[in-house]
N, C-alpha and C positions, 0 to 999 in steps of 0.2 A: 562795145562796152560804153554805156552812158554813165558818166561820173558826175554826181551832184556835188556842188561846192559853193562856198561863199564867193562873192565876186571881187573881194579885195585883192590887191596885188600879191600879198603874202599867201593868201589861200590859193590863188592861181599858180604861184610858184610851187606850192606843195603838190598840187595836182600834176604839174609837169614832171616833178620828181617821181611821183607814183607811176605816171604813164610810162616813163623811161624804164622803170623796174618791171612793169607788166610786159613791155615789149621784149625784154630780155628773155622772158619765159615763153611768150607767144609772139614771135617776130611779126606775124602778119595781122596782129590784133588791130581792129578799127576802133579808135577811141573818139568819143564825142564828149566834150566838156560842157556841162549844163550849169552855168553860173547863176546864182540866186543872190539878189540883194535882200537879205533877210530883214524882218521887222526891226530886229535889234541893231542892224547896221544903219538903218535909216534914222533911228531914234538917237538924239544927241543928249538926252537928259539922263537921269539916274535910272539904271536898268531895273532897279527894284520896283520902280513905279510902273514898269511895263510888264513885269513878270519874271525878271531874272535873266542871267546870262544864258540859260538853257534855250532861249529864243534864237541864239546863234545857230543852233542845230535843229530846232523843232521843225521848221518848214522843210528842210532838206530831208529829214526823217519821214515826214508825211509823203513827200514825193516818192521816196524809196518804198514805203508801204503800198502806195498806189500803183507801183510799177512804172512810174514816169522816168526813173533812173534805175540803174542796175547796182550801183554801189555809191558810197559817200566817203569822203575823206574828212575826218574831224580832228581838231586839236583836242586831245583827251581832257585837257584842263577846262575846256568849255562844255564838257558833257556833264549834266547834273548828276550829283551823287546821292541825292536824297529821294530819288524816285526810281522805280524799276526801269529797265530798258524798254523802249517802245515795243509794243506787241509785234512779234514776228521778225524782229531784227536782232542781229548778233554782230559783235566785232570779230571778224574772221581772222584778223591779223593786226599786230602792232609792229610798226617799223622800229629799227634800233633807236633807242633814245638818244636825242641830241643834247646839246648844252642846256642845263637846267637853271643856271644862275641868272640873277637879275643884275642890271647894270645901271650906273648913274651917268646921265648925259648933261652937258651944259650948253648954253647957247653958243653958236658959232662965234669964234673969236675970243671966247672966255679963256682965262688962264687958270681957272679953278680945276682941281683934279679930284677931290674927294668930298664926301659929306662933311668932313670936319672943316672944310674951307668955307662953308656957308655960314653967314652971320645969323644971329637970332632974328626970327621973323621972316627969313627968306621963304619964298614960295616954291614948293616942290610939287610937280604934277605926276599923277599916276592914275591908272584906270582900276586898280585892284584894292579892295578893302584890306586884303592880306598884307600888301606892301605898306599901306598907310599905317596900319597898326604896328608893324615892326619898325618902321622909321620913327614913329612917334614914341615908341618905347625907349629908344636911345637918344632921340632929339625932340623932346616935347616942345621945344621952343620954335620949331619950324611950322610953317603953315602948309599943310599937305592938302592939295586940292585935286578934284577929279578932272580928268581929261579923257575924252572919247575919240574914236575915229581910227582909221587905218594908221599903221605905224608911220608911214611917210608923212601923212598930214599932221600927225602929232609932233613930229620933229620940226615941221614947218611952223607950228604954233610956238614951239620952244624958241626957234630962231627969230620969231617975229615977222616971218614972211607970210603968215596966214593969221587972220584976225582972231584974237582971243580976248576975253573980258579982263583978264589979269595978266600982268607981265610975269613971265615964268623965269625963275632963277636956276631951275634944274628939273630933270625929268627922270623917272625910273621906267625902264623897258626891259623886256626879256632879251637876253643875249641871242637866243635862238632866232627870234624874229628879226633882229638886226642882221644876223648872218644870212637869212633867207632872202632879204632884199638888198644885200651887198652894201650895207652901211655900218658894218661892225667897227669901222675906224672911228665912229662917233662916240663909242663907249670910253669913258674915262676911268671910272672905278667899277671893277667887277666884284660884286659882293660874294663872299664865301657863303656856303649854305649854313654856316654857323651864324653869320650876320643877318642874312635874310633867308629863312627856310622856304623852299620852293612850294608852288601850288601842287596839289595832287595832280599827277599826270603831266607835269611840266615837261616840255621838250619832246613830247611823244605824239605821233600821228597814229590814229586808229583807222583801219579800213573796215567799213561796215557794209553789210549786205543783208538780203532776206534769208532767214533761217532755212527756208525750203528751196532756195536756189542753189542746188548742189554744185552746178558747174562753176558759178562765180565763187562760191565759198571755197571750192577746191583750188581754184586759181589763186585766190587771195592768201589762202593758208600757206602757200609755198613762199610767201614773203614774210611770214610771221617770224619774229625774233623772240625765241622762247624766254630768254633772260628778262627782256623788257616786259613781256606778258606777265611773268611771275611777279616782278616788282610792282607793276601797275595794279595787279590783282590785290596785293597786300594794301596798297594805298587806298584803293577804292572801297575795299571792305571796311576799312577804318572810317572813311568818309560817309559811307552809307549808314553805318551804325550811329554816327554822330547826328545825323538828320539835320545838318545845317542848311540854312537857306542862303540865297544869293548875297545877302548882306553879312554873312557870318565869316569873319576872318579866320580861315582854317588853312593850315599848312601841313603837308605830309610828304615825306621823301624816303623811299626804300632803296637800298643798294645791296648788291651781292658782294660780300667781303671776298678777299683773295682765297680764303679757305672754303668758299662755297656757302657760307652761312648768310642768311638774310638778316638785314638790319633795318629797322623802321623807326623813324622819328615822327612824332605828330605834335602839333601845337594848335591851341584854340585861344584867340585873343578877344578882348573887348575892342570896340571900334577905335578907341584912342590908344590902345596898347598898354593901358595902365594895369589891366588884369590879364593874366594868361596862365594856362596850364600846359605842361610839357610831359611827354612820355617817350621813352626809348627802350625798345626791347630787341633782342637778337638771340641767336643760339640754336643749337641743333634741335632742341625739343620744340622750337617754334619755326621750323623751316618749311612748314606748310603755309603758303602766303595768306590763306583765309584765316587760319588760326592766329597768325601773327597780327594781321589787321584787326581781328576781333579783340586780341589781348591789349593792343595799344589803345583802341577805342574804349575798352572797359576801364583802363587806367585813367584816361582823360576824363571820362564821366565820373569816376570815383573822386577825382580832384575838383569837380565842379564845372565841367565843360557845359553841362546842360543849363545851368543857371546863367552862364555867360552868354550862350546862344539865345536863350529865351529873353535875356535882357536887352537884346538888340532889335530895334523895330524892323519889320519886314519891309 
């Protein structure tokens, strides 16, 4: 089994996790990891100038289509929602969803604990326009700047041990990413989903293969977590309907309530967070994830999401 993946430490940790799961099903399985440093990984500028965050997965998908690898492991939040799946490829399985919340980090040695501890004009680093919009919505006095790179190198930039153009006072990172590379202890404030709504697909790994590769698809399907697949389907149907580009701050999060009902919240923001629309639907009549995703999308569009999205430069 040849597994295509990004070459970052976090991506390789994710593949190690998937490999362990596959060997529990097929103990004698010979696994070859095929790491790729994608064009997006090499580029340190604004991803929009390169073509968007979909470039994190595009090269690996092409290898899969050509038969150079047998499967790929993707963070679902990196998979574009405004375009169809690449021809001939499917997500055969989603692993159980992990932590979805975002966290606030401070430089090593700092005694600050929360966003409220930052003075006006403080510089906060993040890689996501979604996070920037939501932080600016509650703290428009902060200077939110873009930072790229693997999580470990970003934390080094925060601590000042790696060169950065601007001194950073804080940084926002996904809790799941910190967990995967064993630095969760750096998180000070963990935002609730009400404070910072997650990205569509946050905390979820998707296992992708060729649609016509029955043997691999059958193996991967044994790892599928049905509840996660249902929730991700609702979120991605909403995202696809919104047709947002990589510079569009869009958030969406679906959960399954204790009574089994699906609940989906969606938000679309302007770049600075000053304008936003919000929709939340749930209930038995909307328990089909595709129907629920379409309903939330339609409500966001009714409130003006299209105008917000089209007002943001690509």
